[in-house]
Structures are given as structure tokens and as C-alpha cells.
N, C-alpha and C positions, 0 to 999 in steps of 0.2 A: 113254509116258513121263509122269509124275507131275510135273502141274503146280506151279512152284515158288514159293511164297506166303510164303517168308523168306530172307534172306541174312545169314551169319553173317559176317562181318567179321573174324577173329583178328589180323591186319597190315592196315593201312590209318590215315586221316586220324584218324578215332574207331571204335576197335574195337565191336561189340556187333553186337546183331540187330537185322534190317530189316524193314520190311513189303513194300517195293518195290524196284525196281531201280532206275529211274528218275528225275529230279527231285532239289531240292536236298535232301530227307530222304532220300534213296535210296541204296542200297549203292554205286552207282556211284560219286557222289560220292566217297565215301571211298576208293576206292580207284583211280582215273583220277588217272594219273601217279604213284601213290605204288609207289617204286622196291621190289620184294620184297612187295605186296601179298599178301596171301593170304584169300581167303572162297568161299563158297560156297553155294546153293544148295538147299532143300528146301522138301518138300510141307508140313508141320508143326511149328508151333513147337519143340516137343518134341525134334525130330531135331535144328535147326537150336543152340538149346542146349546138346544133348549135345556134337556136334562140336567148337561151341566149346571148352567145358569141357574137354574131351578133348587139343586142342592147348594150351590155355593154362594151365591147372589152375585155372581161377578161373572164376565163376558170367561169364554175360553180360551186360554191359551191354542195357538194351532202348533202342534209339531207333526207336521205332514210333511214326508220325506220320499223320496221315491228315489230306486236303486242306480246305482254312477255305472250300472254295466247296460248290454242292446238288452233289447226284448224285442223276442221274435211275435211279430202282431199277424195276425191271422186279418179275418176281413175289415171293413173300412168303418165297421159300426165301432169293433174293439182301440180302433183310434182315437176317432173319434170321443170317446166314451169317457178314456182316459184324459184328453185334452180336457173335457169338460169339470172333470173332476180335480184336474190341476188349477184352471181359472176359480173353482169354487172355493180352492184353498189358496188362494189371495197367488198364487204362482204365476211367472213368465211361462208364458206357452209362442215357443220360436220357432217356427217352420220353416224350411231352409231347400234348397236345390240347388244346382249347377251346372249346363253343360256348354256344349261347343258343337257350332258349325264346321264338322270335320275333327280332327284329333289330331292332332294342334290344327285349332284354326283359331277363325272370331268367335270369343267366348262370351257366357254372359249366366249375374246369377240374381235369385230373386227370394226374397225374406217375405213373409206377415209374421209380424208380431204381435201377440195378443195381453192383454191384462187388465182387468178388472172388466169396463166398457172402453177401452179405448183398442183401436185396431191403426199396424202400422205396418205400408208395404216403402221396401226398400230395393234396388234391383240398380244393376251399373254393366259395366262389361268392357275387356279389352280386345285389343286389334288379334291378338295372338298367345295362347294359352291353348290349358288343357284341362280336361271334365273333372278331372280331379280336384284341378287347383281350383276352379270355380265352386265346386262342391264346398273345400275349407274357406275359401272367402266368403261364401254366403255366412255360413258358421260366425265368423269374425265380425261379419257388418253385424249379423244379428247381437251379435253379443254388445257390441264395440256399441250400441244403442243405447245399450242400457244404462240408466246415469248414477245410478247406484246398485250397490252389493244387493244383489239377488239370488232366488232361489227358480229355477229355470228347468223346463222340460220341454226338451231342442229335440223335434222331430226331420229325422234327416234319410234319403232313401238312397244315401249312400253306405252301401259297407265300408268303403275304404274308410271312411268316416268313425262310421261308429262302431266297429271291428277294434280299429288300428288306436282308439283310447279305450273303448270298453274292454278289451282283452289286454291291456299294460304294455302293446307294443312302442307306442309312440315314446314314452316313457323311458324306454329300455334304449330305445335310438337315443335320444338326446343324452342318456346318461353316459352312452358310450360313443359319445363326440357325432351323433347323427350317421353310425356307420350300422347298417341294418345286418351285415356279416363279416367277418373278415379285409373282404374284399369289396363288399358291394356298399356304397353310399345308399343313403335314404332318401328317396327324394322329397323335393317342398319342405325343406327343413326351413325354408324363411317364413311359411307362414304355419307349418305346425309349433313353431317355440310363440309366435305369437298365440295361436290359439291354445296353447297353454299357458301361458301367461293371464288370458280371461279367465280361461276353466278355476283357476287356481282364484282369481278373483272372487269369482261369484261360486255355486251351488249347481253344477250343470250335469243334468240327466238327459243323457245321448239314446235316444230309442230309436230302433231302424222302423219306418215303414213304408211297403211295397209301391215299387214308383206306379203310374198310371194306373193304378186299379181304383179310382174311383175318389180319393180320400180329396176332399173338395181344397184345403187352403192348399195344400201337397201339388194339386192341379194349378193351383192358379202360382207358386212359384216357379212352376213349370213353365206358362203363359208368360212371366214377369223375367226368368231370364232367358228364353228363346228371342224374344223382343227385345231386350239389350244387347242379345249379341248380333242382332240384324241391324243396329243404327253404324251410322256412317261415323269417320274420324274418331274411333274408338281410341281410349289413351295406350301406355304402349305396360305392358307386366313387365316391370324393368328386372326385377330378378330372374323372370322364364327365360325370357330373349337374352339377358349374358350370359346366363349357363346355357343354350342353345350357342352362343355364340364361340364358347369356351370350346363347345364339342367339336364345333367346326375346324376351329385354329388346331385342336389336337388331331386332326384324321389325314 
């Protein structure tokens, strides 16, 4: 029996196509307790859409959501399969990476943005910054590129980024005036604040992907980021250098 990846709900609380059975955004929530509910699971999105249209006479709305928490990924095929499902569902897929030559040091970021049959690559860098800042900037640049409110699956190999968002740490830091503890201030508050604003504008699922594991688009982002970090006459990461200077002044 083929694995059911999509569920078509013709009669239910909110008819349409769903990519999961359980959960608040799943098909079960639409048919449970609904008198006369009619639904069916399918292996492919095309099959689900065809069945829906054959019974309803109209195209199926897509209610295909992804969790907003980090997801452990195994082999590269698992990452690629999820990206394909997201694109089939009309979502935007963004891969990001960032790093430095030394830490701190010259840094760069790379972004690959995919939607429908469109592809956009973005990169840039700074003369002095950190690995974590470049990972955050990559996410920000990718989301900034979206011209309208979108549903996004963003793949990052940074645990710092994915866990801080998925486990709610960042919002807790912001609520506590960017203090991680009573004595320790959260780093990169300027970038976290901008990233949260972008996340609130869109619906973004952050997914961790293992770095240097043969995932093509992740490898491409790494190439873009390192190429950018190697460029001459890079601009200043003003907030970082200002913070560095403040720390030197206090010594």
C-alpha cells in the first residue's frame, strides 16, 4: 500500500488538500465530528487534487502547512523530499548559510530561493563579523526578498538559528529586554529583532539540515558565502564593530 502523503477533504470544516492527517493543521481536524464528512488519502498531490476536483467540480484549495519547530533531518534525501513537497504545495523554499574566515573575521552569507520554476541566488559579506551573525543575515536577506506575504520553508544548517527560533528562546529574550539571564545579554539582538519581524510577516518553518552532507542547495549556499567572505573592500557590519569597540572601551 502506497504511503499517504496528502489528504483531500471534499466535505469537512474546511475543504481542501492537507499534507498531514493529524495536528491542528491536519485533515483529521477538518473531518472529526463533521456529519457527512468525505475525505481520502493519496500518495501524490496530483492524485489528491484530481479526486477533489472530480467530486466537487472545482480546484482544491491547498491548506498545506509545515511545523514551525526545528525538524531533525537524516539523509540528504529526506531534506530534498521535503523541499519538493513544499514547492509542489506552492510554498517558497529558502536555503541559507553563513560563515567567516576566522571568527570573528571577514564573513559572508549565501541564499538560494526557490518558488515555482523560479530560482534566485543572493550573497554578500562584511569585513569583520561572526559565523552566527552571517547565519542570521542569510535568513534575513532571504525573507526580505519576498515581495508579498508567503508560506516559507527555510533550511539552515545552524543550530543556533533553528533551535533559538523553534524552542522559543528568541521571543523569551526579547520579552526580557534581550537578556538571556539576569546577568547575560543575548548576542545579536539587532539581527534577531529584524528576523522576528520578518517571521511575523510571513509563516516560516525553520528546518535544520546537516551541513556538508551533500545536500546540493546547502552546498551551494556555502560556496556563495565563502566566495563573498573572500572579496576585497567588504562593507562594515556596523552594529558588530560598534559593540566590539564598546567592549574594548570597558576593558
